N, C-alpha and C positions, 0 to 999 in steps of 0.2 A: 636718292642721293643725300648724303649727310651734309648738314650745315655745321661747319667747324670754325671755332675761334682758335687760331694758332698764335701762341705768344712766345716769342724768342727774340733776344736782342741780336742774335747772329743771323745775318741774311742767308748765309750758306745753309744753316740748319733749316730755316723756313723753306728755302727752295727745295731741299731734299724731301721734306715731308709733303710739300705740295705736289712734287713729282710722284711720290709713292701713292698719294691719294687721288692722282689724276684719273678722272672718269668715275670716281666713287664719291667725291666730296667737292663742295664749294667751300673754299677756305678764305676767311677774313683774317688778315695778318696784322699783328701788333708787335711793335719793337720793344715795348716796355709795359709795365703794369698800369700806368696811367692811361695809355691808349687803349689797352685791353679792357679796363674797367668802363671807359666811355662806350666802347663798342658793345660790351655786355649789357650795360644799362639800356642802350638804344634797342638792343635785340629783345629785351623784355617787353617793350612797348609794341614791337612788330612781330617779326618771326624769330622765335627763340633758337638759340644754338642747340644742336643735338649733343655736342660734346665740346669741351675745352681741352686743348693740348697745351700744357703750361711748363715752360722752362722755370727752374727754380732760381738760378743764379743770374740775376739781371741788375743793372744799375738803376738808380732812382727808386724803384719799388720792386722788391724781390717777389718771387712767385708765392711764397707762404703768405705774405701780407695781402697780395691780390686774392688768393684763395679765401682767406678769412673775410675779406670784403664781399666777395661773391656770396659766400654762405650767409653772411649777415643780411645782405639784401634779399636773398631768397626767403629768409625767415620773416622779414618785414612785409613782404608782399602778401596781400590778403587774397590769394587766388585759391580756388579749389579745382582740381587737386593742387596740393602744394608743389611749388616748383623745386626741382632738384636737378641741376644740370650736371651730368657726369664730368668729372675733371680727372685727367690723367697727367700726372707730374712726369716731366722728362728731365732727367738729371744724369750727370756723370759721377756724382758723389753718392755712394751708398749710405753715408751717414745722414743724408737729407730725407731718406725714404720714410723713416719713422715719424719725423716731424711733419712731413706732408700728410701722412695718413691721419695723424692726430689732429691736424688743422682741417681735415675734411675732404681730402682727395679720395677718389674712388679706386684708383690704381696708380701704377707707376711704370715707367720704362727707364732702363739704364742705357745711356749712350755707350757705344754706337747703337743706333736703333735698327732692329730687325724689321724689314718691311712686313713680313708675314705676321709677326707678333703685334705690330702696330694695328694692322687691319683686324686681326683677331680680337684684340682688346676693344677696339671701337665697336665692332660687331656685337660683342657680348654686352658692353655697357649701354649701347643705344637700344638693344632689345629689352633690357631691364627697365629702361625709363620710358619705353613706348606705351 
């Protein structure tokens, strides 16, 4: 079972993804980048996330900023092997895809989300990081 950090400011989007991943994943949910960063840092000390599903357009702290913070923290951690948590950006805006890949995302999904494609991407990315 995957351990997922799901970050989206819209409750309906989070509920949909949790439903899609029901029986396949345990999802910790965050409504904004600040909550997500706190959860991410806590997971580094305990049981790390297998993957982060990250909405881009959020108030307070957008997904690109959060992604950069995650990557900076992974670089600072002195662990062997080096930590690299797969991050899938979820967006409705095609123009954000290049920015997210440049910032360090591993992949992306365009809304509306295909359940099959979501599961396929998680499967591929978690297999690479195992």
